[in-house]
C-alpha positions in Angstrom: -19.3 40.5 -51.7 -21.5 41.6 -48.6 -21.9 39.6 -45.2 -24.2 42.0 -43.7 -28.2 42.3 -43.7 -29.6 45.7 -43.8 -33.1 46.0 -43.1 -32.9 49.5 -43.5 -30.3 52.8 -44.1 -31.2 56.2 -41.7 -29.4 59.5 -42.3 -29.9 62.7 -39.8 -27.8 66.2 -40.6 -28.0 68.1 -37.0 -27.3 72.1 -38.2 -26.9 74.8 -35.4 -27.2 78.1 -37.2 -27.5 80.1 -33.5 -26.4 80.2 -29.9 -27.1 82.1 -27.5 -28.5 85.0 -29.5 -25.3 84.6 -31.4 -25.0 83.2 -35.0 -22.6 81.1 -35.6 -20.9 81.4 -38.9 -20.2 78.6 -40.7 -23.4 76.6 -39.2 -21.4 73.6 -36.7 -22.8 70.6 -39.0 -23.5 67.1 -37.4 -24.3 64.2 -39.8 -24.9 60.7 -38.5 -25.8 57.2 -40.9 -27.6 54.4 -39.2 -27.3 50.7 -40.5 -30.7 48.8 -38.9 -29.0 45.3 -39.6 -30.1 41.4 -38.8 -28.8 40.1 -36.0 -27.1 36.6 -37.1 -26.6 35.4 -33.6 -30.2 36.6 -32.1 -31.0 34.5 -29.6 -28.3 32.3 -29.5 -25.0 32.3 -27.6 -21.9 32.3 -30.3 -18.5 31.8 -28.9 -16.9 33.2 -32.2 -18.1 36.7 -33.6 -15.5 36.9 -36.5 -19.1 37.4 -38.6 -20.1 40.8 -36.5 -16.2 41.5 -37.2 -16.9 41.4 -40.1 -20.0 43.3 -40.9 -18.2 46.4 -38.5 -15.9 46.6 -41.3 -18.1 46.7 -44.1 -19.7 49.2 -42.0 -17.2 51.4 -41.2 -17.1 52.1 -44.9 -20.2 52.8 -46.2 -22.0 54.5 -42.7 -18.2 57.2 -43.2 -19.2 57.9 -46.4 -22.3 58.2 -46.4 -21.5 61.2 -43.0 -19.1 62.8 -44.8 -21.2 62.9 -48.6 -24.0 64.4 -46.5 -21.9 67.2 -44.6 -21.0 67.7 -48.0 -17.4 68.0 -47.7 -13.8 66.4 -48.7 -13.2 63.8 -46.2 -9.7 65.4 -45.3 -12.3 68.5 -44.0 -14.1 66.1 -41.6 -13.3 67.7 -37.9 -14.5 64.5 -35.9 -16.1 61.2 -35.6 -18.1 58.7 -33.6 -19.4 55.1 -33.3 -21.9 53.5 -31.5 -24.5 50.3 -31.3 -27.9 49.2 -29.8 -28.8 45.6 -29.9 -32.3 44.6 -29.3 -33.5 41.9 -26.9 -32.3 39.0 -28.4 -28.6 39.8 -28.7 -25.8 40.3 -26.1 -23.5 43.5 -25.5 -20.8 41.8 -27.1 -22.6 41.7 -29.9 -22.2 45.4 -30.4 -18.6 45.6 -29.2 -18.0 43.0 -31.7 -19.0 45.2 -34.4 -18.0 48.5 -32.7 -13.8 47.1 -32.2 -12.0 45.1 -34.0 -12.1 46.4 -37.8 -14.9 49.6 -37.7 -12.6 52.1 -37.5 -9.5 51.6 -40.0 -12.8 51.4 -43.1 -14.4 55.2 -40.6 -10.5 56.3 -40.5 -10.6 55.9 -44.5 -13.5 57.4 -45.3 -12.5 60.5 -43.1 -8.9 60.6 -44.3 -6.3 60.1 -41.0 -7.5 59.7 -38.2 -4.9 59.4 -35.7 -7.1 59.6 -32.5 -9.5 56.5 -31.3 -12.8 56.2 -32.6 -15.0 57.2 -29.2 -17.8 54.0 -28.7 -21.0 53.5 -27.3 -22.6 50.3 -27.0 -26.1 49.1 -25.2 -29.0 47.1 -25.2 -32.4 48.6 -26.4 -36.4 48.6 -27.7 -37.8 50.4 -30.4 -37.9 53.7 -30.6 -35.0 53.8 -27.7 -32.3 57.3 -28.3 -28.7 56.0 -29.1 -26.0 57.9 -28.1 -22.7 58.4 -29.9 -20.4 60.4 -28.5 -17.8 62.4 -30.9 -14.1 63.2 -30.3 -11.7 65.2 -32.8 -10.6 62.4 -35.2 -6.7 63.6 -35.2 -5.9 64.8 -31.1 -7.8 63.5 -28.2 -7.0 66.8 -26.3 -8.7 69.2 -28.5 -11.7 69.2 -26.1 -13.6 72.2 -28.5 -14.9 68.5 -29.7 -15.5 66.7 -27.0 -19.5 66.1 -28.4 -22.2 63.6 -29.0 -25.3 62.8 -31.3 -28.5 61.5 -30.5 -30.3 59.0 -33.1 -33.9 56.9 -32.6 -35.7 55.1 -35.4 -39.4 54.8 -34.3 -39.5 51.0 -35.4 -35.4 49.8 -34.6 -34.1 47.8 -32.9 -35.8 44.5 -33.3 -35.5 42.1 -31.6 -33.8 40.0 -33.5 -31.7 43.6 -35.2 -28.2 45.7 -34.0 -28.5 49.2 -35.0 -25.0 50.6 -35.3 -24.2 53.8 -36.0 -21.1 56.3 -37.1 -21.0 60.2 -36.4 -19.0 63.1 -38.5 -19.1 66.5 -37.8 -17.2 69.7 -39.7 -16.6 71.5 -36.8 -16.5 71.1 -33.2 -19.2 72.4 -30.7 -21.1 75.8 -31.1 -19.6 78.6 -29.1 -16.1 76.8 -27.3 -14.6 78.3 -24.7 -13.5 75.5 -22.1 -9.5 76.0 -23.6 -7.5 72.7 -24.5 -5.9 72.2 -27.9 -6.8 74.1 -30.5 -8.1 72.3 -34.3 -5.9 74.4 -36.0 -2.5 72.9 -33.0 -3.5 69.4 -33.5 -1.0 67.5 -35.1 -2.8 64.2 -35.3 0.9 62.6 -34.5 0.0 60.3 -31.9 -3.5 60.8 -31.1 -3.6 62.8 -28.2 -2.0 66.3 -29.5 
């Protein structure tokens, strides 16, 4: 049974077909899925944040699957991922941390098949219409520099003061025209999360 009260779900698909006059073929694609949820602890201090941790677990699965579906790929074809949350003014930063960190990662990894590397994350306080940056990193190996990236999401009416915006982003490739060295996607082993 779901414990999260979702006001809206919003998805974004970003495709880059050309960069610096060069065709990108296939285009690089980044997908984000965002849930705007009720903050059950708005306007009050609560010591035990377990309810938000449970919500994080539910959203990791829901948002991760939405991103993979939006990209139209098999889970194993996902190459990078990230997560972020923005808390409205009647919440606190720790509410975002409780959603993002203890439990959201495991179901997100299942949605993209494996995922040995840490899931890049950010959290912030914000108001309606403010931009939320979702950092991205390679899902198997942190040293794959071509996948250090980010995606902006913004919803004109979120987060309201008593809400939290929770976002997951997934890509099927790295940045267009990568050339700063580092481990290549094809070389990633995904054993230790680094290489």
